[in-house]
Each structure stands twice: as structure tokens, then as C-alpha cells.
C-alpha positions as CSV (number, residue, x, y, z in Angstrom):
1,X,125.7,45.6,17.7
2,X,126.2,45.7,21.5
3,X,125.0,42.1,21.8
4,X,127.5,41.1,19.1
5,X,130.4,42.7,20.9
6,X,129.3,41.2,24.2
7,X,129.0,37.8,22.7
8,X,132.4,38.1,21.1
9,X,134.0,39.2,24.4
10,X,132.3,36.3,26.3
11,X,133.4,33.9,23.5
12,X,137.0,35.1,23.7
13,X,137.1,34.8,27.5
14,X,135.7,31.2,27.3
15,X,138.3,30.4,24.6
16,X,141.2,31.8,26.6
17,X,140.2,29.9,29.7
18,X,139.8,26.7,27.7
19,X,143.3,27.3,26.3
20,X,144.9,27.5,29.7
21,X,147.7,25.0,30.1
22,X,147.8,22.6,32.9
23,X,147.9,23.7,36.5
24,X,151.7,23.5,36.7
25,X,151.9,26.2,34.0
26,X,151.4,28.7,36.9
27,X,154.7,27.8,38.4
28,X,158.0,29.4,37.7
29,X,160.8,27.5,35.9
30,X,162.3,24.9,38.3
31,X,159.9,25.7,41.1
32,X,159.1,22.7,43.3
33,X,155.4,21.7,42.8
34,X,155.4,18.8,45.3
35,X,157.9,17.5,47.8
36,X,156.8,14.6,50.0
37,X,160.1,12.8,49.7
38,X,161.6,12.0,53.1
39,X,165.1,11.7,51.7
40,X,167.2,14.5,50.3
41,X,167.3,16.2,46.9
42,X,170.2,18.6,46.3
43,X,169.5,20.7,43.2
44,X,172.9,21.3,41.4
45,X,171.7,23.3,38.4
46,X,168.5,24.9,37.1
47,X,167.5,27.0,34.1
48,X,166.9,25.0,30.9
49,X,169.1,22.1,32.1
50,X,168.0,21.1,35.6
51,X,170.0,18.5,37.5
52,X,170.2,17.2,41.1
53,X,171.7,14.6,43.3
54,X,169.5,12.7,45.7
55,X,170.0,10.3,48.7
56,X,167.7,8.2,50.8
57,X,167.8,5.7,53.7
58,X,164.7,3.6,52.9
59,X,162.8,6.8,52.1
60,X,159.7,7.2,49.9
61,X,157.8,10.1,48.5
62,X,157.3,12.4,45.5
63,X,159.5,15.2,44.3
64,X,158.2,17.2,41.3
65,X,159.0,20.5,39.7
66,X,157.9,22.7,36.8
67,X,160.3,23.0,34.0
68,X,160.1,25.3,31.0
69,X,161.0,23.3,28.0
70,X,161.3,25.4,24.8
71,X,161.4,22.2,22.7
72,X,158.8,19.5,21.9
73,X,161.1,16.7,23.3
74,X,163.4,16.3,26.3
75,X,166.4,14.1,27.0
76,X,166.6,12.7,30.5
77,X,169.4,10.9,32.3
78,X,169.3,9.4,35.8
79,X,171.1,6.7,37.7
80,X,170.8,5.1,41.1
81,X,173.1,3.1,43.4
82,X,170.8,1.3,45.9
83,X,170.5,-2.2,47.4
84,X,166.7,-1.6,47.9
85,X,164.0,0.5,46.4
86,X,163.3,2.2,43.2
87,X,163.0,5.6,41.5
88,X,160.5,6.5,38.8
89,X,160.6,9.6,36.5
90,X,157.5,10.8,34.8
91,X,157.4,13.8,32.5
92,X,154.2,15.6,31.4
93,X,154.2,18.2,28.6
94,X,152.6,21.6,28.7
95,X,149.2,20.1,28.1
96,X,149.6,17.4,30.8
97,X,150.2,14.5,28.4
98,X,152.7,11.9,29.7
99,X,155.7,11.9,27.4
100,X,158.1,9.9,29.5
101,X,157.8,7.2,32.2
102,X,160.8,5.1,33.3
103,X,161.6,3.3,36.5
104,X,164.9,2.0,37.8
105,X,165.0,-0.6,40.7
106,X,167.6,-2.2,42.9
107,X,169.0,-5.3,41.3
108,X,168.3,-4.2,37.8
109,X,169.7,-1.8,35.2
110,X,170.5,1.2,37.4
111,X,170.9,3.8,34.7
112,X,168.4,5.5,32.3
113,X,169.2,7.6,29.3
114,X,166.5,8.4,26.9
115,X,164.4,10.9,24.9
116,X,160.8,11.7,25.7
117,X,157.9,11.3,23.2
118,X,157.0,14.4,21.3
119,X,154.9,16.9,23.3
120,X,153.9,20.5,23.5
121,X,156.6,23.0,24.5
122,X,156.1,25.2,27.5
123,X,155.9,24.4,31.2
124,X,156.4,20.7,31.8
125,X,156.0,18.8,35.0
126,X,158.9,16.5,36.0
127,X,158.1,14.0,38.8
128,X,160.3,11.6,40.6
129,X,158.7,8.9,42.7
130,X,160.9,7.3,45.3
131,X,159.9,4.0,46.9
132,X,161.9,2.6,49.8
133,X,164.9,4.2,48.3
134,X,168.2,3.4,50.1
135,X,171.3,4.9,48.4
136,X,172.1,7.8,46.1
137,X,171.6,8.9,42.6
138,X,171.4,11.9,40.2
139,X,169.5,13.2,37.3
140,X,169.9,15.7,34.5
141,X,167.4,16.9,32.0
142,X,167.9,18.8,28.7
143,X,165.5,20.2,26.0
144,X,165.4,18.5,22.7
145,X,167.0,15.2,21.6
């Protein structure tokens, strides 16, 4: 009987550790996970609808944050005004699966508005990758479609 209880407890611990979400699940909602971007990001709202303005002067780097999405999809909007460089947005769901990946570059379509693929609700990772970005832009993100 003791062996059965012990095996059950060990099995449960293994199961719970296997069910842990991705590493960014340990972050608070809207907490910055990585910021190597040499330009500026000014967060204008948080909560379930994060938004920010950003600027750069030929700057590069990554800006990512944890976002608690209560839905299985997200809508994202971002735009840039820049003569050089690019901005890429990548969203990963609570299991780390990439559900959105879009890039806007100088000289092309400078606005993005779209809905992510379906994912797992919970703490998502939102990453912006700036490459030689010279100008300004903004983003807003919302749960669902």
C-alpha cells in the first residue's frame, strides 16, 4: 500500500512538471521578458489590451513581454513609418507554439492588422524584433478575433 501511494505521488509530480507551460509562464502579465532594443519603447497601456509606441534611429534588438491571453486567438495591429529597417512581431501561445509571425519593412506595406492562428490560452510571449529601425511606430494587441 505504501509503495502504491509513493508511486502515485511520484507519478503526479512527474505529470505536473511535464504539464508546466513554457518558461515565460513564470512572468507576470505585461512583464518584459527581454529588452535588447537600443531604441525606445513607450508602453501606453497594459492589462488584456497591451499597446505601445516605439522609435528608433537605426536601432536593432528584441523587445518581448509576457501577455496573459484568456482566449485561444489574438488580434494584433502594428504600423511603422521608416525610411530604413524593419519590425517583426512573433506571438507564441501558452505552450510555446508560434501562432503569428509578421514583418513590415521600409518601402513596403507599413501596416499590419491580423488575427493569430488558434493556440492555447494562458501566458503568451509577444516578441518584436527591430532591425536597423529608423522612425516610429506603434502596436496594439487584443484577445480573440
